C-alpha positions as CSV (number, residue, x, y, z in Angstrom):
1,X,117.2,92.2,100.6
2,X,115.9,90.5,103.6
3,X,112.9,91.0,105.6
4,X,115.3,91.8,108.9
5,X,117.2,94.2,106.9
6,X,114.2,95.9,105.5
7,X,112.6,96.3,109.0
8,X,115.6,97.6,110.5
9,X,116.4,100.2,108.1
10,X,114.3,103.3,108.3
11,X,114.5,104.5,104.5
12,X,113.3,101.0,103.4
13,X,111.2,99.9,106.1
14,X,109.2,103.3,105.3
15,X,109.6,102.7,101.5
16,X,108.9,99.3,101.0
17,X,106.8,98.0,104.3
18,X,105.0,101.2,106.2
19,X,104.0,102.7,103.1
20,X,102.9,99.9,101.1
21,X,99.3,100.0,99.5
22,X,99.0,96.3,100.3
23,X,98.7,94.4,103.8
24,X,101.9,92.8,105.1
25,X,102.5,90.8,108.2
26,X,105.2,89.3,109.2
27,X,105.3,86.5,111.7
28,X,107.1,83.7,113.3
29,X,106.3,80.2,112.5
30,X,104.5,79.8,115.9
31,X,102.2,82.8,115.0
32,X,103.5,85.8,116.8
33,X,103.3,88.7,115.1
34,X,106.7,90.4,114.6
35,X,105.6,93.5,112.1
36,X,102.7,94.7,110.0
37,X,102.3,97.7,108.0
38,X,99.2,100.3,108.1
39,X,97.1,98.7,105.5
40,X,97.0,95.4,107.5
41,X,96.1,97.2,110.6
42,X,93.5,99.0,108.7
43,X,92.1,95.7,106.8
44,X,91.6,93.9,110.2
45,X,90.4,97.3,112.1
46,X,93.4,97.4,114.7
47,X,96.1,99.7,115.2
48,X,100.1,98.6,114.3
49,X,100.6,98.2,118.1
50,X,97.6,96.3,118.6
51,X,98.2,93.7,116.2
52,X,102.4,93.5,117.0
53,X,103.3,90.9,119.2
54,X,99.9,89.1,119.1
55,X,99.0,85.7,117.4
56,X,98.7,85.5,113.7
57,X,96.0,82.6,114.5
58,X,93.6,85.2,116.2
59,X,92.3,86.5,113.1
60,X,90.8,83.4,112.2
61,X,87.7,81.1,113.9
62,X,88.8,78.7,116.3
63,X,87.6,75.9,113.8
64,X,89.6,77.1,111.3
65,X,93.1,77.5,113.3
66,X,94.3,73.7,112.9
67,X,94.2,74.0,109.3
68,X,96.3,77.2,109.3
69,X,98.8,75.8,111.7
70,X,99.0,72.8,109.4
71,X,99.5,75.0,106.2
72,X,102.2,77.3,108.0
73,X,104.0,74.5,109.3
74,X,104.1,72.7,105.8
75,X,105.7,76.5,104.6
76,X,109.0,74.9,105.8
77,X,109.1,72.2,103.7
78,X,108.7,74.3,100.5
79,X,104.9,74.1,100.4
80,X,102.4,76.4,99.8
81,X,98.5,76.8,100.7
82,X,95.5,79.2,100.7
83,X,93.8,81.0,103.3
């Protein structure tokens, strides 16, 4: 099941995303946050509404952002990276 399908179907969104016990954030490759669940919002100290539409990169110190951006860019090539 794809992420867009999960997010658009109210049953699956609640069961697999909103109520998940782990933090989940869905963002575009440019860092725009499309969706997050309550566990992520609690972790970062904001509401889901405050996180969604913001920048993924805002959670990192300015000095770390270039490395994070390079890591995310490498995901399209099938690579992985750790934060």
